[in-house]
N, C-alpha and C positions, 0 to 999 in steps of 0.2 A: 799772854796774861798770866798772872800768878794766882795760885790757889793756896788755901791753908793745907798744911800737911795732915795726913791721916795715918793712924797706926792700926795694923791688923795682926791678929794672932790666929794662925791656921796650922793645924797638925804639928804643934810644937815649935813652929817657926814664927818669929815676929819680924814684920817688915813694915816699912814706912813708904807711903806714896806722897811725893812732894813735887813742886815745880822744879825743873832743872835750873841749876845755877851755873854761871860761867866757870866756876871751879870744877865742874863735872866734865868739862870738855875733853880732857885727856883720857879719862876713864871711858867715856862714851865712844871715842874713836876706836879704841882697842876692843871694846865690848861688841860693837857692831860687826867687826870683822869676825870675831869668835862666833857670834850667834849665826851669822850667815853660813859658817862652816858646819853647824850642828844640824841643820834641817834644810830640806828643799821646799818647805812651805813658804819661804820668803822669795823675793824677786831676784836676789843677787847671789852670785857665787862669792866665796870669800875674797875680799879685796876689791871687788868690782864697785865702781862708783864710790871709791874711798873718800871719806871725809876726815881730814886731819883735825887735830885739836883746835887750831885757829878757825877752821870752818864750822866746827860744832859751837865754838864760843860765839861766833857771829849769828848762827841760827838761834841759839838760846837767848841772846840779847834781843834779837828781833822779835822772837815769840813772846818775850816778857812784856814788850811794849805794845804789840798788836792785840786788839781785843778779839780778833777772829782766829787767833792761833793759841795753842796750848801745848806745852812740852812738859811731860811728866816723867819722873824716874821712880823706880822701885828699888829700895835700899834694904839690904839685910846686913846687919853688923858692919855698918859703914862701907859696904861694898855695893855698887850699883849692879843689879842682877837683871834689869829689864827697863824698858822705856816705851813710851807711846807718844804720839804726836797727832794733833789735829791741826790741819792747815786750811784756813778759809781764804776767801778772796774779797776784794772790794769792788769787783765788777758788779754793777748794779743788778744784772740779771741773775747772778749767782751768789750774791751777798748773803742769802739765806742759808747757805750750806757750808759744811766743812768736811774734809776727808780725814778718816782715822786710820792709823797704822800702829802696830804693836809688835814688839819682839822681846822674848824672855830667854835667858839661859836655860838650856834643857834640864840642868840639875834642879831648877826651880819650877818646872812644870808641875801642876797638880796642887799648888798652894793657893789658887785663886788670884794670883797676881794679875794675870791678863784680864780676868773678869773685873777686878777692882780698879785697874787702870781704865777700863772701858766705862765702868759705872761712874767714876770720877769725871771722865770726859763728858759723859752724857749729862751729868748734873751741871757741869760748867756750861755746856751747850744750851741746856734748857733755861738756865738763869741769865744767859746772854743773848737771847732772841735768835739763836741759831735753830732753824726749824728742821733742817735735814743733815744727817750724818751719813756719809757713804764709806764703803770699804770694799776691798777686793780680797777674795780668799780662794786658795787652791781647792779644787773640787774634792780632793781626797782628804781634806782636813775636816772630817765630820764633827769632831768635838768642837772646833771653833764655830762651824756653821750652826750647830745646836745651841751653843752659847749665844751667838748673835740673834738667833730667832727668839730665844727665851727673853732677851732684852729688847725685843720689839722690832728687830730688823726683818725685812722681807727680801726674798730673792727678786731682783729687778731684771736680771738677765744673765746670760752666760757668754763669755768669749770663748768660742770653740777652738781647740787645738792651739791654745794661747802660750803655753810654756813647754819647752823641751827640757826634760829632766835627765839625770845621769843614766837612767835605764834605757835611754834612746827613744822613749815614747813621749807623745804630746799629751798634755793635760789641759782641761778647761779651767778657766778662772770664773768664779761665781761673783757677780756684782750684787752687792746688797746695800740696802738703804733703810734708814729709820726716819720717818717724817712725823713731826708733831703738828697736828691740825690745830688751828685756832690760837696758836701761840703768838703773842705780840712781842715785838722787839723790846728787849730790856725787861720783860715780865719775869 
C-alpha cells in the first residue's frame, strides 16, 4: 500500500518518510547490508539473506499493490537512511495481523526515525483494519523495547537462547504485539 509522505524536523535534521518506490531498490540493497554490519540487534550478519536490487524492486511493487503490506523509507537529503516494512497475510485465520520490522543507519539513531516509521505504520494499520502488529526484538535492545511499550506494544513471550552473537553468548528474543480491540475492518 502507498501512504502520503511526511516530513519531520528533529535535532536540526530534516527527513521524510514515504512509501518505497521501485527506483529505491538499488539503494535499499546496499543499505541493508551496511546496516546489518553496524549492529547485532538485527537478525542477519552482513550479506546474509542478500536481496539484490531486482529483488527489492519486486518486493516494493508487491507491497504497493497489497493492502496488507507497507514498505516505508526514511530519506535525509535524498539519501535513504532507514526503512521499515509491515507484512500481512491473506490466510483467513491471520488476516487481522501484520509483522513489523525496521532498520536505521547507526549515524541516524536518536532522530526519532524509527519511532516515526513505527507511528506511520501503526496509523496505516489502524486505518486499514489491521488489529494486531507483531515484532521481535533482541532482549538487550532496551531503548527499542521501551519505545514499543510506549506505543502500546506488550511483551507476549520470549524465545530463550534464540540468537548467538559475536561474543559467543546466546540471547533471548522478545516477542511483542499491539492489539487494537473493537477495531472493525476498514474503519
